[in-house]
Steps between C-alpha positions, in 0.01 A plus 500: 500500500212409266377790286196327350286223639277346231219259587278312254169394655164616642453745786458258792809301403695823440416639845575169670831456321621850585412450867665157524821618333527823695490722192385790717693405814679803640334730248194720491244338272388793290116500468376498144201710600726789595745473214418244232731458205218608269512848658854535371382395156264797493791735563772325304510764225470793738781715630393444861570124504832540682334746735238239589766237570711739707194598703416136567856435613495802731165402649637155578845604617673218681279236341586265217227542242391196302332566167232237437349439156202262506367313195214740435728807506643399162157474339465877465857567380598570142753270335772764468478574873532130588799470262687768693374417849780259611778752431287778647443311825868411517589869468268577793684236703838651406381849591377379837131571445412135569691205643376233262195395299258211541333409169209258457426341161679749274421480126753365250640837395578587864681167543694564179613839633591344834709230331686771308584668830620172650730444203641852523801602705287684757486206740123478523383218728165332435334244728217288357220294651204314354169344596498120494159333476458204733443144382176308542462271804301178542293668770399777259419252225284301743313820582441561128346152463273533804383852417435417135301192599286714731437797270508371141228248416470281194868520402655198675732418210623860498620471860716198415656682205570816700673306778698299243611825334605668825659204677838532321540847656560333838835370376550744216859617463479653155285797612319488166140615527207262481273627219143371500210556264159462666250466216133416460156663529457823700390501863615151601788592732808590293568839657383380841751211482784747438384699803499185713856411397620849589307506828661173609862570408537876536415771752505765226202590280465311174654678201216505249491672165194474278627521145150572371528846659736626229423629154707358214708818466584498873653154510836592347594765757363291786694187409817645347529826694442851373587822679574477872177680585278245323337184634709187444499139615850533646394794718203298625720196567760705688245547780405132505598299809307183418638181348188474285439704184154480342457613141123487469330466161835434335333429166413872475866585439561562127719233339748767384614542860541137609879535473489721812438185705770274354778583746285524811341161429839346416731649761291710737660819366276780377663784311363804323655828385540631855535208743635148533323302772591169661179298545657159551334253736153633419174338393355667191135419432322599180125458461295472183168373369654267241321167452798277427879475493480484122320834492759651735793389284329620184436842653821580690739313270758231570771739625292621795311172544825311564590733785204401719567240769149359512156556348218436748143468376206615713177321415136599475316430825295181525158500669631368831763776517236763423281370786794512741579856390139612547507362855841651570414851381153490655638417846770766469273779374210462747748557784520861382138562612333533840325218686153605386596491132683169540197341668275624218732360233515162672120483511477583130751221427658713226803272478286207384345715228846605379617139494195395297606747231874434527544398136435855381823610669820493295790565738599584857485875445154471349383283790627740767339801331170315449485382862571852625238657271238235588549559873482875450179473294336276759578738786405804293159343429450443873604857578262654244211278613548625855491863381193483281297254706518715813226753580572848621273641770464870431288552814 
């Protein structure tokens, strides 16, 4: 009988896989809320650890107890505890405290300890499973094209390049990731385009990390892995169920740490001090405000530059695109108000006034904010006029 079942993948896939393969069939699935593995960690150095295990066994007499360790359980453990955990769990199995253990996304030192047990003469049996990301379909790619065309204005050439970059994934057998750099001025649709791609090909939320959120001294531990309790990219990616990874404001990453991305861009494998993750068959999108490919290469260097699949430039908006965006946002935003306010705005013909001044706008974000503020100011003026122009009859 299997002593350890190890699964590498996010929660939804883990739960589905265990159900489909009958991991809990014929056994009592032990609720983590009642007895999580991390509760044992708190008592590991105490004399009453065996007492706790014996009590649990007595309380569940006649049942086969399954010890479940989820990804996040390891985050609060110290390294020396994780080093010894495989042999410790195996001893609990031998003593009859538990029947077997189900482990999700164990760190590298746990796997090393488990491999040592497998190679020993104790006859430890380990079953492994993993999450396989699905390939792109023509139907999904068609949805990307239609949605992009509807939501992103003024970037027609970008759409062609995105579809050209993603099309090989339909027949892709290498599982290598597609690595794209969306570059150009801010507020013209780079991040929104990544969201559209994810929305069309995945049911999971987009994995998005803004690299501008980190201070220079925080990058090392985040990218290469510090103590288990710290914030790291691998721990964030472990929870990811999407095929799309967005590294926003990639240019904010210090050049000293570019080597962290070599293997993931090349092979779809991301490894730090604690974890080794399989991210094959993914789409990795980096965004930046670079002006040209030449500037990109000069900044990130040839070693990292050569690992990108495609560089896609987003352009400044022309006047026609700005007018279309004013109309689009205006029609969307006025729907948020009641009929009286909408009627007033239509009489004032605010949209025409905004279009007359369209050249003062710089990008889509600026246009949306300006339209929203202009509508709000117009309605606020009406509201205040009604207050102060009314007379109060004091009798």
